[in-house]
N, C-alpha and C positions, 0 to 999 in steps of 0.2 A: 504494500500500500504506500509506503514511504517513497519507493522508486517511482510509482505512478504519479504521486503528488509532485515530485521533483520535475518529472517530464512535463507535467501540465504547467508548472510555474515557469519553465524555461522556453515553452513554445511561443512562437510569434504568429498571430493570426492576422489575416488581411480581410478587409470588408469595404463595401461602399454604402453610403447613406445619403439620402436626399437632404440637402441643406441649401436654403435660399435659391431654389430653382436649378441646382446642379447636383450631380452625383460626386461626392467627395470620397476619395480613397484614403484609407488610413491603415496603419499597422499597429497592433496592440499586443502587449505582453505584461505579465505580472498580475497579482491579485490584491495588491495593497489598497488601503482606503484613500491614500493620497495620490491623486491623479497628476501626472507629469506630462504636459503637452510640449512636444518638440516642433518648433517652427523652422522650416528650411528657408534659405535665402533665395536669391535670384536663380530661377530654373532648377532649384533643388527639389528633392523628394526625400521621403523617409528612408528609402533603401540606399540612396547615394550619399546622404548627409549624416545619418545617425546609426550606422551599423553597430559600433561599439556600445552605444547607449542602449539600444534595443537588446543587445546580447548580455550586457554586464551590470546595468543598474539593478539595485536590489529588488527582486521580484516579490518578496514578501512584504516589503514596506510600501512599494509603489505600483500603481498601474501606469505603465508607460505607453504613450500614444504618439506616434510619428505620422503626421498627415501630409498629404500632397495638396497644396492650394489649387484652386481652380485653374485649369490650363497647364498645370505642372504634373510631372510624374504620370500616375494612372488616373488622375482626376480630369480626364479628357474623354469626349468633348466636354466643354467648348475649348477652342483654341484660346491661348492666353492673350489678354488685352490689358492695356494700362491706362484706364481713364484717370482723371485728376484725383479721384478718391480711392485709388486701388489699394493703398495701405490700409485705409479705414475699412474697405470691403473685405480684405483678407482677415483683418482683426475680428470683424463681425462673424465671418464664416468660421473662424477658429472657435470663438465663444459658443456659437450655435451648434457646432459639431460636438463640442463637449456636452452640451445639454441633450442633444438627440442621441449621440452615440454612447455616452457614459451615464450622465446624471439621470437620464430618462429611464434607465434600467432599474432604478430604485435600489441600488446597492450601497447607498449612503456615501457616495463619493464626496470627498472634501473638495472645496472650490479652488485649492491651490494648484498651480502648475508652474513649470519653469519655461520661460520663453527664450528661445535662441533664435534671434533674427539677425542674420548676417549676410553680407554681400558675397556672392560666390566669386572665387578667384578663377573665373573661366578663361582668363588669358593664358593659363599654364596648361600645357598639353596633357599632363597626367590627370588633370581635373576634367579637361574637355572630353577625354575618351569615354568615361562611363556615361557622361551626359549625352554624347552623340550616340552611344549604343542604346540609351533609353529612348531618345527622341527621334533619332535619324538626323542626318546632317542638315537637311533643308529646314525642318521645323526648328531645330536648335539655332541655326543661323538667323532665321527669320524672327524668332522670338527675342534673340539678343538685340537685334536692331530695334524691335518694338520697345524693349526695356530701356535702351538708351534714349529713345524719343520720349518715353514716359518720364524718365528722370529729368530730362531737359526742361520739361514744362514747369518744374518747380523753381526755375530761375526767375520766373515772373512773380513769385511770391515775395513779400517784403523781406529783404535780407536773405532770400532763399530759405526761409524757415519752414521746415516740414512739420516738426513736432517738438521743437525746443520748448515752446511755451507750455507743453503738457507735462514736462518732467516734474515740476513742483507739485502736480496733482497726484502723482503716484504715491499711494499710501501703503502698499503691501511691502513686506520685507524684500529687499533687492540685493543680489550679489552680482557685481560686475567683474567678469574675468577677462583679462586682456593679455595678449602676447606681445612682449616688448620688441620682438623682431617682425611684427606684422608689417608687410610691405604695402598694404592697401589702406589700413585704418591706423593713423598715427595715435600715439598715446593720449593726445589732448582730447580725443573723443571720449575715452574712458574717464579721464579726469573730469570732463564737463558733466557727464552723466552722474558720476559719483558726487560732485559738488551740488548738483541741482535736484537729486532724488534724496529726500530727507531720510537719514538713518541708513543709507545704503552702505555696503561694504565693497571695497575694491581689492581684488587679488591680482597681482602681476606675476606672469610666468616669464622669467628671463629669456628662455629659449623658445618660447611659443611664437608661432606665426599665425596666419589667418585660420588655419585648420587645426588649432591646438587641441580641440576636443577629439580629433581623430589621431593626431600624432602623439599626444600625451593623454590617451584615453583613460588610463588608470588613475592618473592624478586628477584629471578633470571630473571623472565620475565620483571619486572620493570627495572632492570639494562640493559637488552637487548634492550628494547624499547627506553629508554632514550639515549642509545649509538647509536642506528641505525637511530634515527630521524635526 
């Protein structure tokens, strides 16, 4: 019986659920009361972005969910688009997915989750390859171009502000993990978030780059588990 229980706890299931007019795909593992939602970055998916977390985060303490935002991964159709409110749309989809896919099952899930929103380092070939395998070259290239256009539209906002004004409104406990060798996101981003989210904690990984949660998965997972307990 113990062996069967262990097998059940370590298995990863996949499903789709209707959320806000689209079929959203997600992977789920673990049986804990604390739900952990993993959010991929640009063109990301659960399977390409969060393998070590789905495999190794504590399954007894957490129910881990890695989802594919609309137009990404296996949440297609529809093709991905980038209207002016696409960040807000993704956030609403994520919250509603948790309501429909987890909280609606009546298992007493707690409302906490970890959000990992990060820009994909798609310029590097070793990262492009799994994404091209997932999407095919044409869809991958076309969606990258759409993403660039989607980001450019924010230059018309006052000071290019997308969400800086929202940081002081964050009330939940927040852990900011930053790799000091990240070639895409300089440290001042992490410092700014830490300074403007009240009570947040900042952890710096000296050798970490943009994919620190993959390259240093054991250290990152331990940080996340200790923080979330």
